[in-house]
Structures are given as C-alpha cells and as structure tokens.
GUKOLTI-419327 format. One record per atom (N, C-alpha, C): residue in three letters; x, y, z. Coordinates in steps of 0.2 Angstrom, whole numbers, plus 5000, padded with zeros to 4 digits. Atoms other than C-alpha are relative to their C-alpha. Layout:
<rs>
alaXYZ ...
</rs>
This chain:
<rs>
met500449945000 met500050005000 met500450065000 ser499649945001 ser500750174995 ser499950055006 ala500149954995 ala500950315007 ala499450044999 glu500649965001 glu499550414999 glu499449965002 glu500550044998 glu498450265001 glu499949995008 his500050004993 his498950255019 his499650065003 thr500349944997 thr498350435022 thr499350004999 arg500750005002 arg496650405014 arg499649955004 thr500450054997 thr496250245023 thr500050015008 pro500150004992 pro495550255041 pro500349945003 gly499750064996 gly496550155054 gly499549985006 thr500450024994 thr495950075070 thr500550015006 asp499649994994 asp496550125087 asp499949945004 ser500150064997 ser496749945093 ser500549995006 gly499650014994 gly498149975106 gly500749964998 leu499450035002 leu499549905095 leu500750025004 leu499449974996 leu500850025104 leu499950015007 ser500149994993 ser500050015121 ser499749945002 pro500350064999 pro499849835125 pro499749995007 val500350004993 val499449875144 val499250005000 trp500750005000 trp497649915139 trp499749964994 ala500350045005 ala497449815123 ala499749945002 gly500350064998 gly496149685126 gly499850005008 ala500249994993 ala495849745144 ala499350035000 pro500749975000 pro494049795149 pro500050074999 val500149935001 val494449975149 val500150024993 glu500049995007 glu494749965130 glu499350024998 ala500749995003 ala492949945126 ala499650065003 val500449944997 val492350085138 val500350074998 thr499749945002 thr493550215131 thr500150014993 ser499950005007 ser493450175113 ser499750064996 asp500449955004 asp492850305099 asp499349985001 glu500750025000 glu491250205099 glu499750025007 ala500349984993 ala491050225118 ala499950075001 trp500149934999 trp491350405117 trp499450034996 leu500549975004 leu490150435103 leu499349975003 ser500650024997 ser488850325112 ser499850055006 ala500149964994 ala489050435128 ala499750074997 met500349935002 met488750595117 met499349994998 val500750015001 val487150515111 val499649995006 glu500450004993 glu486650475129 glu499950075003 phe500249934997 phe486850655134 phe499550034996 glu500549975003 glu485750715120 glu499349975002 ala500650034999 ala484450585124 ala499850025007 ala500249984993 ala484550635143 ala499850075000 leu500349935000 leu484350815139 leu499350004997 ala500650005002 ala482850775129 ala499549975005 thr500450034994 thr482150665143 thr499850055005 ala500149954995 ala482350805155 ala499650064998 gln500449955003 gln481650935144 gln499249984999 ala500750025000 ala480150825141 ala499649995006 gly500250014994 gly479950795159 gly499750075003 leu500249934998 leu479750985161 leu499450034995 gly500549985005 gly478550995146 gly500250044995 ala499849955005 ala479651085134 ala500149964993 val500050045006 val479850945121 val499649944999 pro500550065001 pro478750805114 pro500349945004 gln499850064996 gln478850645124 gln500449954996 gly499650045004 gly479550545110 gly500750024997 thr499449975002 thr481050655107 thr500649955002 ala499450044998 ala482350555117 ala500049934997 ala500050075003 ala481750385110 ala500250014993 ala499849995006 ala482050455093 ala500750014999 ile499349995000 ile483750515097 ile500449945001 arg499650074998 arg484250345105 arg500049964994 ala500050045006 ala483650255089 ala500450024995 ala499549975006 ala484550375077 ala500749985002 gly499350004998 gly486150365088 gly500249935000 thr499850075000 thr486150175089 thr499949964993 ser500250035007 ser485650145070 ser500749984996 gly499450015004 gly487550135065 gly500150044994 arg500049955005 arg487250275053 arg500450075001 leu499749934998 leu488150415062 leu500750014996 gly499349995004 gly489850375053 gly500550025004 leu499449984996 leu491250375065 leu500650034997 val499449975004 val492650405053 val499850074997 asp500249935003 asp491650545044 asp500050055006 leu500149954994 leu491250625061 leu500750035002 ala499349984998 ala493150625066 ala500350054995 arg499749955005 arg493650705050 arg499750064999 arg500349945000 arg492350825049 arg500150055006 gly499849974993 gly492850875067 gly500550064999 arg499549955001 arg494250975059 arg499750074998 glu500349935002 glu493051105052 glu499850045006 ala500349964994 ala492451155070 ala500550005005 ala499650024995 ala493951095080 ala499849965005 asn500350054995 asn492850975089 asn499549964996 pro500550055003 pro491750825084 pro499350015001 val500750004998 val490150885091 val499650044995 val500449965005 val489551015078 val499849964994 tyr500350045005 tyr489450895064 tyr499649945003 phe500450054997 phe488850755076 phe499350025001 val500749974999 val487350865080 val499650004994 lys500350005007 lys487050895062 lys499749944997 arg500150075003 arg487150715057 arg499449975004 leu500650034996 leu486050655072 leu499450034999 thr500649975002 thr484750785068 thr499749974994 glu500250035007 glu484650715050 glu499749935001 leu500250074998 leu484450535057 leu499450005004 val500650004996 val483150585070 val499450034995 ala500549985004 ala482150675056 ala499749954996 asp500250065004 asp482050515046 asp499549965005 ile500550044995 ile481150435062 ile499450055002 ser500549964998 ser480250585068 ser500150084999 pro499849935001 pro480250755060 pro499850055005 glu500149964994 glu479450835075 glu500550005005 ala499550014995 ala480750765087 ala500750044997 ala499449975003 ala482150835075 ala500150075002 gly500049924998 gly481651015079 gly500250015007 his499849994993 his482150985097 his500649965002 val499350034998 val483850895096 val500550055002 his499549954998 his485150985106 his499850075002 ala500349944999 ala483951115111 ala500350045006 gly499749964995 gly484851255121 gly500749985001 ser499450034998 ser486451155121 ser500650034996 thr499449985003 thr488251185116 thr500549944999 ser499550065001 ser489751075110 ser500349985006 gln499650024994 gln490651085127 gln499549965005 asp500550044996 asp489051025136 asp500049934998 val500150075003 val488950875125 val500749965002 leu499450045000 leu490850825125 leu500249995008 asp499850014993 asp491150865144 asp499649955003 ser500450054997 ser489650765149 ser500149934998 ala499850065003 ala490150625138 ala500649975003 ala499450024997 ala491850625145 ala499949985007 met500150024993 met491150615163 met499749935000 leu500350065000 leu490150465158 leu500549944998 val499450055001 val491650375150 val500449995006 ala499650014994 ala492650415165 ala499749965005 thr500450044994 thr491350345177 thr500149934998 arg500050075001 arg491350185168 arg500749975000 ala499350024999 ala493250175167 ala500250005007 leu499949994993 leu493350225185 leu499749945004 thr500350064997 thr492150085190 thr500449934999 leu499650055002 leu493249955181 leu500750005005 leu499449984996 leu494750035190 leu499949985007 arg500250024993 arg493950025207 arg500049935001 asp500150074999 asp493549845205 asp500749965000 asp499350035001 asp495349795199 asp500450025006 leu499649984994 leu496149895213 leu499849975006 gly500250044995 gly495049805225 gly500349935000 arg499750065000 arg495649645219 arg500850005002 ile499349994998 ile497449705221 ile500150015007 arg500049994993 arg497149765238 arg499949935004 ala500150064997 ala496449595243 ala500649955000 ala499450055001 ala497949495236 ala500650035003 leu499449984997 leu499249605243 leu499950005008 ala500150014993 ala498449595260 ala500149935002 ala499950074999 ala498449405259 ala500849995000 leu499250005000 leu500349425254 leu500350025006 gly499849984994 gly500649525269 gly499949965006 arg500150054994 arg499849405281 arg500449944999 asp499750065001 asp500649255273 asp500850005001 his499249994999 his502449325274 his500150055006 arg500049964995 arg502149425290 arg500749995004 thr499450014996 thr503649345299 thr500649974996 thr499550025004 thr504749305284 thr500650054999 pro499449955000 pro506449395287 pro500250014993 ala499749985007 ala507149485271 ala500550055001 ala499549945000 ala508549605267 ala499650064997 ala500249935002 ala507949785266 ala500550034995 arg499549975004 arg508749875252 arg499950085000 thr500149935001 thr509150065252 thr500650024995 leu499549985005 leu510050145237 leu500349944997 thr499850065004 thr510149975229 thr500449955004 gln499650044996 gln511149905244 gln499649975005 his500350034994 his510749785258 his500150055006 ala500049954995 ala510249895273 ala500049975007 val500250034994 val509449815288 val499549944999 pro500550055002 pro508349665290 pro499350035001 thr500749985000 thr506449685287 thr499649934999 thr500350065002 thr505149555282 thr499650014994 phe500349995006 phe504349515266 phe499350025001 gly500749984998 gly502649545274 gly500050085000 leu500049935000 leu503149725277 leu500150034994 arg499949985006 arg503749745260 arg499350004996 ala500750015004 ala502049685253 ala499550055003 ala500449954997 ala501249805266 ala500150074997 thr499949945003 thr502049945258 thr499750014993 trp500450005006 trp501349905241 trp499350005002 leu500750004998 leu499649875250 leu499850075001 thr500249934997 thr499650045258 thr499950054994 leu500149955006 leu499950135241 leu499449984996 val500550025004 val498650025232 val499350025004 ala500649984997 ala497350055246 ala499950085000 asp500149935001 asp497650245245 asp499750014993 ala500349995007 ala497350235226 ala499349985000 his500750025000 his495850135229 his499550045003 asp500449954997 asp495150255241 asp499850064996 arg500149945004 arg495350395230 arg499649994994 val500450025006 val494550315215 val499349995003 arg500750014997 arg493050265226 arg499750075002 ala500249934999 ala492950445232 ala499750034994 leu500249975006 leu492750505215 leu499349974998 leu500650045002 leu491450375211 leu499450025005 asp500550004995 asp490450395227 asp499750075000 arg500349935001 arg490250585225 arg499750024993 arg500249995006 arg489950565207 arg500350064996 leu499749955005 leu490750655192 leu499450054998 pro500649955001 pro489750815187 pro499850004992 val500349985006 val488650845172 val500250074998 ser499849945002 ser489150985161 ser499450034996 leu500549975003 leu487751105157 leu500150085001 gly499849935000 gly488151285153 gly499750054995 gly500249965006 gly487551335136 gly500650044997 ala499549975004 ala488551455125 ala500650035004 ala499549974996 ala489451545138 ala499950005008 gly500050014993 gly489051475155 gly499450035003 thr500549964997 thr487451575158 thr499349965000 leu500650045001 leu486151435153 leu499450044997 ser500549965003 ser485251575143 ser499649974995 ala500450045005 ala484751465128 ala499549955003 tyr500550054996 tyr484051335140 tyr499550045003 his500549964997 his483151465149 his499450024995 asp500549975005 asp482351545134 asp499649944997 his500350055002 his481951375127 his499449975004 leu500550034996 leu481051315142 leu499450055002 arg500549954999 arg480151485145 arg499550004994 ala500449995006 ala479551485127 ala499549944999 ala500450065000 ala478851305130 ala499450015005 gly500549994994 gly477851375145 gly500249975006 val499850034994 val478851295158 val500050055006 pro500049954994 pro478451385175 pro500650015004 gly499449994996 gly479651465186 gly500550064997 ser499649945002 ser480851615185 ser500749974997 his499450035002 his482351495182 his500049924999 pro500050075001 pro481851325176 pro500649964998 glu499350035003 glu483551295168 glu500449975006 leu499650034994 leu484251265186 leu499749935001 arg500350064999 arg483051125188 arg500249954994 leu499850045005 leu483451055171 leu500749975001 val499450034999 val485251035176 val500049945005 glu500150054996 glu484750925190 glu499749944997 leu500450055004 leu483550825179 leu500549964996 val499550045005 val484950785166 val500549965004 ala499650034996 ala486150745180 ala499849935002 asp500350064998 asp484950615187 asp499949954995 glu500150045005 glu484650545171 glu500649964998 leu499450035002 leu486450515167 leu500449975006 gly499650034994 gly486950455185 gly500650055002 leu499549954998 leu488050615187 leu499850045005 ser500249954995 ser488050755200 ser499850064996 gly500249935002 gly487250925198 gly500650045001 thr499449954999 thr488351075198 thr499750075002 ala500249934998 ala488251245207 ala500150054995 leu499849955005 leu489051325192 leu500349964994 pro499750035006 pro489451275174 pro500750005000 trp499350014999 trp491251215173 trp500450004994 his499649995007 his491751265155 his500750025001 ala499349974999 ala493151365162 ala500249995007 val499850024993 val493251285180 val500249934999 arg499950075002 arg494151125176 arg500249965006 thr499850044994 thr494251055193 thr499849934999 pro500250075001 pro493350895188 pro500649964996 ile499550035004 ile494750865175 ile500649995004 ala499450004996 ala496150905187 ala499949955005 asp500150054995 asp495450795200 asp500149934997 leu499950075003 leu495350645188 leu500849994998 ala499350015002 ala497150685182 ala500449985007 gly499650024994 gly497850685200 gly499949935003 val500150074998 val496950525205 val500349954995 leu499750055005 leu497450435189 leu500750005000 ala499350005000 ala499250485190 ala500249975007 phe499850044994 phe499250425208 phe499949935000 val500150075002 val498550265203 val500649974997 gly499450025004 gly499950245191 gly500650005004 gly499450004996 gly501250285204 gly500049955005 ala500150054995 ala500550165217 ala500149934996 leu499950065004 leu500550025204 leu500749994997 gly499350005003 gly502250075197 gly500549985005 lys499550024995 lys503050055214 lys500049925001 phe500150085000 phe502349875215 phe500449974995 ala499750035005 ala502949835198 ala500750015000 ala499349995000 ala504649915200 ala500349955005 asp499750054995 asp504949805216 asp500049934997 val500150065003 val504349655207 val500649994994 leu499550015005 leu505549685192 leu500749995003 val499350014997 val507049705204 val500049935003 leu500050064996 leu506549555215 leu500049944995 ser500050065005 ser506349445199 ser500649994996 arg499450015003 arg508049475193 arg500349935001 thr499850064999 thr508949315190 thr500549995006 glu499650014994 glu510249345203 glu499750015007 ile500449994994 ile508949395216 ile499549955001 ala500550055001 ala507449285211 ala499649995006 glu500450014994 glu506449315227 glu499349994998 val500750015002 val504849325217 val500049984992 ser500150025007 ser504149265200 ser499350024998 glu500749995002 glu502649315190 glu499649944999 pro500450065002 pro501249195187 pro500149984993 ala499950025006 ala501549085173 ala499449994995 ala500650025005 ala500449065157 ala500349994994 ala499750035007 ala500748985140 ala500150064996 gly499849955005 gly501749095129 gly500250075003 arg499949944997 arg501949235142 arg500750015001 gly499349994998 gly503649315144 gly500549974995 gln499550035005 gln504449235128 gln500450064997 ser499549955004 ser505949325120 ser500049984993 ser499950025007 ser506049335101 ser500649974998 ala499350025002 ala507849295102 ala500349945004 met499750044995 met508249195118 met499549955003 pro500550054998 pro507249035121 pro500049995007 gln500050024993 gln507849015139 gln499650055004 lys500249954996 lys507049175145 lys499250005001 arg500749994998 arg505349205154 arg500050075003 asn500049934998 asn505249395155 asn499450025005 pro500549974995 pro504249485169 pro499550054996 val500349955005 val503049555156 val499450045004 leu500649974997 leu501549595168 leu500350065003 ser499749954996 ser502649705179 ser500350054995 thr499749965005 thr503449775163 thr499450054997 leu500649965003 leu501749835156 leu499850055005 val500249954995 val501249915173 val500550055001 ala499549955000 ala502950005174 ala500050054994 ala500049955006 ala502750075156 ala499450045001 ala500649964999 ala501050135160 ala500150065006 ala499849964994 ala501650215177 ala500450064997 arg499649955003 arg502950315167 arg499750054995 gln500349955005 gln501750385154 gln499450045004 leu500549964997 leu500350435166 leu500150075002 pro499949934998 pro501150585174 pro500050054995 val500049955006 val501450665157 val499450024997 tyr500649995002 tyr499750645151 tyr499650045005 ala500449964995 ala499050705168 ala500350075000 leu499749935000 leu500250855167 leu499650054995 val500349965005 val499350915151 val499350025003 leu500749994997 leu497650895160 leu500050065006 gln499949954995 gln498350995175 gln500150074997 gln499949945004 gln498951135163 gln499450034997 ala500649985003 ala497251145155 ala499650045005 val500449964995 val496551225171 val500150074998 val499949935002 val497351385165 val499750014993 thr500449995006 thr496051445153 thr499850085000 glu500249935001 glu495551615146 glu499250004998 asp500749995001 asp493751685145 asp499649955003 glu500550044997 glu492151595148 glu500149934997 arg499950065003 arg492651455136 arg500750014996 pro499449995003 pro494451435130 pro500149974993 ala499850035007 ala495251395113 ala500749975001 gly499450045000 gly496551255114 gly500049965007 ala499950044993 ala496551215133 ala499549955000 trp500650055000 trp494851125132 trp500249944995 his499950045005 his495351045116 his500649955001 ala499450044998 ala497050985123 ala499849945005 glu500150044994 glu496150885137 glu499849934997 trp500450065002 trp495250755126 trp500449935000 gln499650065001 gln496550625121 gln500449995006 pro499650024993 pro497650645137 pro499549975005 leu500450024995 leu496150615147 leu499849924999 arg500150075002 arg495750455137 arg500649965002 glu499450044999 glu497550395138 glu500149995008 cys499950014993 cys497550425157 cys499549945002 leu500550054998 leu495950315159 leu500249934997 arg499850065003 arg496650185147 arg500649975004 leu499450024997 leu498350175155 leu499949985007 ala500150024993 ala497750175173 ala499549935000 gly500450065000 gly496350045169 gly500449944998 gly499650065003 gly497549935159 gly500549985005 ala499550024995 ala498849945172 ala499749965006 ala500350044995 ala497649895186 ala499849934999 his500250065002 his496949755177 his500649954999 thr499450045001 thr498649685173 thr500349995007 ala499850014993 ala499249715191 ala499649965004 ala500550044996 ala497749625198 ala500249934999 glu499850075001 glu498349465189 glu500749995003 leu499350014997 leu500149495195 leu499949995007 ala500050004993 ala499649525213 ala499749935002 glu500450064998 glu498449375213 glu500549934999 gly499650065002 gly499749255205 gly500850005002 leu499349994999 leu501449325212 leu500249945004 val499750064996 val502549175218 val500650035004 val499449984995 val503749215233 val500449945001 ser499650054998 ser505249105235 ser500350015007 glu499849984993 glu505549105254 glu500849975000 glu499350025000 glu507149005250 glu500550054997 arg499649945003 arg507849145239 arg500050065005 val500049944995 val507349275252 val500549995005 arg499650014995 arg508249185265 arg500850004998 ala499350005003 ala509849155254 ala500250074999 asn499849935001 asn509849345250 asn500150035007 leu499949974994 leu509649385268 leu500749995003 val499450014997 val511249305273 val500650014995 leu499549985005 leu512149365257 leu500650045003 thr499649964998 thr512949505266 thr500249985007 gly499850024993 gly513249405282 gly499750045006 thr500249964994 thr513049485299 thr500150074999 gly500049925001 gly513449655292 gly499350034999 leu500649975001 leu511649675289 leu499750035007 val500249984994 val511449705308 val500550055003 ala499549954998 ala512849835309 ala499750065004 glu500449954996 glu511649965314 glu499949995007 arg500150034993 arg511149865329 arg500650005004 leu499350004996 leu512949845335 leu500250075002 ser499849934998 ser513250035334 ser499550025005 val500549984994 val511650065345 val500249975006 ala499850034994 ala512249935357 ala500650025003 leu499449984997 leu513950005359 leu500050075002 ser500049934999 ser513450185360 ser500050025007 pro500049984993 pro513150195379 pro500750005003 asp499350004997 asp514950145382 asp500550044996 leu499549965004 leu515850225367 leu499850064998 gly500349945003 gly514750365362 gly499849984993 arg500350025007 arg513850365345 arg500550004995 arg499549995006 arg515350425334 arg500549945001 gln499550054999 gln516650305341 gln499749934999 ala500350065001 ala515350165341 ala499949984993 lys500150015007 lys514950185323 lys500749994996 glu499350015003 glu516850205318 glu500249935002 thr499750064998 thr517250045328 thr499649944996 val500450055003 val515849945320 val500250004992 thr499849995007 thr516350015302 thr500649964999 arg499350045001 arg518149945305 arg499949935000 ala500150085000 ala517449775310 ala499749984994 val500350025006 val516349765295 val500550004994 arg499550005006 arg517749815283 arg500449945001 ser499650064999 ser518749675291 ser499749934997 thr500350065003 thr517449545286 thr500149994993 glu499950005007 glu517849585268 glu500649954998 thr499450045000 thr519449485271 thr499949935002 gly500250074997 gly518549335278 gly499949995007 val500150014993 val518549375296 val499350005002 pro500750004997 pro516949335305 pro499950075004 leu500249934997 leu516049495311 leu500150005008 ala499950004993 ala516049435329 ala500750015002 glu499250004999 glu517949405329 glu500250074999 ala499749935002 ala518249575320 ala499850055005 leu500349954995 leu517149665332 leu500450005006 arg499650014994 arg518049595347 arg500750034999 leu499349975001 leu519749645339 leu500050085000 ala500049925001 ala519149825335 ala499850035007 leu500249974993 leu518449845353 leu500750005004 lys499450014996 lys520149785360 lys500550064998 glu499649955002 glu521049915349 glu499850075003 thr500249944997 thr519950055357 thr500150005008 gly499950014992 gly520349985375 gly499449985003 his500650024997 his518649915377 his499949924999 ala500150075001 ala518149735380 ala499349994998 asp500750025002 asp516549645374 asp499650015006 gly500449984994 gly515349725386 gly499350004998 phe500750005002 phe513749685377 phe499549975005 ser500550034995 ser512249655389 ser499649944997 thr500350055004 thr511549545375 thr500549964997 pro499550045003 pro512549395369 pro500250024993 leu499949975007 leu513449455353 leu499749964995 glu500250045006 glu512949305343 glu499250014999 gln500749985001 gln511149355347 gln499950064996 leu500049935003 leu511449535342 leu500149994992 leu499950015007 leu512049465325 leu499549964996 ala500650045003 ala510449365321 ala499550054997 pro500449955004 pro509549465307 pro499249995002 glu500750014999 glu507849385312 glu499850035007 asp500149974993 asp508049465330 asp500050074999 tyr499949935000 tyr508249635323 tyr499550034994 leu500549985005 leu506549675314 leu499650065003 gly500449944997 gly505949815325 gly499349995000 ala500750015000 ala504149845323 ala499749974994 ala500350035007 ala503949755306 ala499449965001 leu500650045000 leu502649635312 leu499450045002 pro500649954999 pro501449765320 pro499950054995 leu500149955006 leu501749885306 leu499649964994 thr500350045005 thr501249745294 thr499249995002 asp500650014997 asp499749705305 asp499550064999 arg500449945001 arg499149885304 arg499850014993 ala500249995007 ala499249895285 ala499549954998 val500550055002 val498349735283 val499350025003 his500749984996 his496949785296 his499750064996 arg500349945004 arg496749955287 arg499749984994 ala500250025007 ala496549875270 ala499549955000 thr500550055000 thr495449735275 thr499350025004 thr500649984996 thr494149825286 thr499650054997 val500449955005 val493549945272 val499749954995 thr500350045005 thr492249855262 thr499650054995 pro500349955005 pro491349925246 pro499450045002 gly500649964997 gly489849975256 gly500250055005 asp499849954994 asp490850075269 asp500150074997 pro499849935002 pro491050265268 pro500750004998 val499449995002 val492550315259 val500450055005 pro499649954996 pro493950395270 pro500150074997 ala500049935002 ala494050585269 ala500750014997 thr499449995003 thr495550575257 thr500150074996 met500149945004 met494950725247 met499450045002 pro500549964998 pro493850875250 pro499449994995 pro500650005005 pro492050875242 pro500150054994 his499949965006 his491950945225 his499750075001 pro500249934999 pro491851135226 pro499550024994 tyr500449985006 tyr490951135209 tyr499349965000 thr500650045000 thr489551005214 thr499550045004 his500649974997 his487851055220 his499449965000 pro500550055002 pro486850895221 pro499350025001 thr500749984998 thr485250975229 thr500050084999 pro500149925000 pro484651155224 pro499950035007 ser500249964993 ser484651275239 ser499450034999 ser500749985000 ser483051345244 ser499950064996 his500149945005 his483351505234 his500049984993 asp500050025007 asp483651405218 asp499449964998 arg500650045001 arg482051295220 arg499550044997 glu500649975003 glu480551335210 glu499449975003 asp500650024997 asp478851325218 asp499549974995 
</rs>
C-alpha cells in the first residue's frame, strides 16, 4: 500500500503500541464508539429531562436513541469532519438531527435544544470516565485483597531491606507487601471517592449562563423564573452524574481531580511493579510472575521468561504523569470557554483512563498470582552475612563508646569481614583496639541474628493489613479528598422553583 493510500484509509486504534490496555476491559469503555455512544446518551438525557418539564414531545429521546444506535452516524466521517469546527460535536449534532428526522420530523426540531458542544463532550467524558473508574475500582479492590493476603502469609518471613540498591537492615517480606498494599489502598480509596460523590454533568450553554436553555423552556411554557436550574438536576439524574452549582466550562476542577487520582494510581501500581522487576532478577529471584502459556517469551532467547506483567504496569506508570500534566495545565483557561485548553484535554484524558485501567487489570493478575520463593529470600538475607545488623551493633555500643566511636568501631569490624574474618571476631578485635572489652548486655551471637532485629515490622504489617481489609465496598470512603467545590447535588432553597 502506498503512502498516499495510507493517508486515505482510516485506521483502527486497537492498542498495538499500548499493550497494557489492549484487550483489557477498559478498552471497550474508552473506545471511539464508547465516546460517541456517551454523546448520544447526553442528547437523549437532555431530551428526557426537557420532556419531563413539558418543553419537548415525549418521543424525542426515544427517537434520538434510535437514530444514535442505528449505526448510521459514521464514526470516521464524524472524526474527519471534526476538523471543520475543531471538535466532533458540531457535525455530530447535524448528522444526528438528520437521522432523527427520518424517524420523527417533529422530534428533529428539538435535538440539542439550548445546548452547546462543550456540554455534550464534557458530559460524555464524565460518563466514559465513570465507567472506566468503575472497572478501575474493582481491579484495585482485587489487588488490595491479594496484597493483604501476601502480607499476612509472609508476616514473619525475614528479608533483606534494600536502600539505594544495597542491603540495609533486616525487614520482612510481609512488610514489603504491606508497603505495596498501603499505596494500592490509598489509590483505591481515591477512586472510590470520585465514584461515590459522582462526576458532574456539564450544562452551561454557549457561555455558561444557561440562557438558551432558559429561553427554550420559557417559550415552551415551563413555569418558574429559572427552570433551567431544575433542568440541570434532571439531566444529571438521568445520566447518573451529579448536579453542579456552576457550569464548569472554564472551571476544570473535575478534570484536574481525575488527572491527580489517575496519576496516583499509576504511581502506586508502578511502585509494586518496580519492586517485582527488581526481585525477579535472575540473581535475586525472590519472586516470579504467574506463569501462562506463551507469556514472557523472548523473540531471540528461548531460555527466557520475562516479567511481562510488571513490565506493562511499569510502562503505564511512566506515561501517566505526562498525560496528567497536560490535564493539569488545561486548568489555565481564558474567557468563559477557552480555545485550545479544552481541546487539549480529550486524548490525554482518554489515555489516562486507558493506562490506569489497563495497568490495574494487569496488576490484579500479577498480585493474585505472584510466587514468593522463601528459599531465595532467606539466601539473600544471609548474602551480606552479619553485616546486615551493623546498625544494631552501633546502637548497642553507643552507651559505652558514644555514638561516633561506636559507629567507627563497627565500620572497621565490618570492613574486616571483607577479608573473611567473621564479624563477631572482627568486632572483638576492634573493641580491643579501642581499649574496650566485649561488654554487650545481650550475647553477641544473638545481636548478630537478622531475624532478631525486625523492629516493629510485624505490628506495622498487621496495621496495614487491618486497614486494608476492614473497608468494604459498602463502607463510607475515608476523607482522602475534600468534596467537589463545583458540585451542588440538591438545589438550595433560593434556587428551587415552587
């Protein structure tokens, strides 16, 4: 196929270059088809609400739904015609109206009544985001449960903690899992908070005054001084979204909140994946990913079984903050509706939803099937010998030698072990050089046992597991974020119409 033919032929966004979400449940709910369906849902919900107020014929919403699901909207044509108005809604409304006219000429005169492009696309975005967040919430719940079980199962498994890539002090594998668990639980709570308070509908009209909605309703004889305020609530209820105190065309708090939460999800899952990648190295081999036919194969090296699940999660975690940054920057808007800032949000928002959803679905499989080799954990624990408890020896000597001299003495002793001298013997020789005898109140051999220097690792693990397992889907979400400043679920008394 020639280059010219390539430019004429529409392609398919199938996730070829983003395998973390290709084939994952989030793919279907964030596709072009899903976005277009959400736009149709908004138009039908608007007509339903207007019909409830007596402003449009009762059959209008049904005609819109029938036209929108007829398969005749022409997705590729809509996308390309979107260049004419810098957004896909203008031609979408024109084409939808034509299709509605084939079904009901009367209903066609009421499509998109009082609305504007940003109302349609922002509301559709909130519907798409809600569905993606629901999948994300469920997968994070799976990861939360799996990591809690991992923390419990390895609560007392001593392991070598690593800081700046080197062995540091003893810890437990359970506490390591509890660290992953805490991040995932934090991410899970934030996603649940967004869903529990519901994302907002967008209804503002041309410049955020609701003026066309107002005039349309008043012309139809709808009573009240401001029936358009009631319309906002009715559309929100129809879509399962929240009402708003103020149109948010230029108040991009909902998008910024999504960006922050989705980026944090990526970071939480990325930490888990990064540790699995390190721990699954051939020379460490403390964990391995769940096996599956064909998974992890190399195109060149038959002996390899690559950690592909954690690789996919890590790749998503590195991309998410960049897309989220675009969404955060789009908060800076000019006028009542901006040129460029709003338009810049659409694709990054979709990619954030896709990457977070794909990463969570992948990480759920990883967490539920992660294999821990206690034998390798033990082997690595003793790899640096008794030097792993050098910190403990410094603390034990400090009362007699002072902190500085104690640290210097232990450091000399540890360096001596590099020549093959056992640490206990090296320490006694170092103490003799300082004029001090072995005056440990605890037997030196016991001080050198890594499993006896775990600090509060066990109760800390218990805390994390308890926190993560005592919150159930029906429980109130912890107050990790303030309520939406832009939501207004119930009209105040002065906004209600008698």
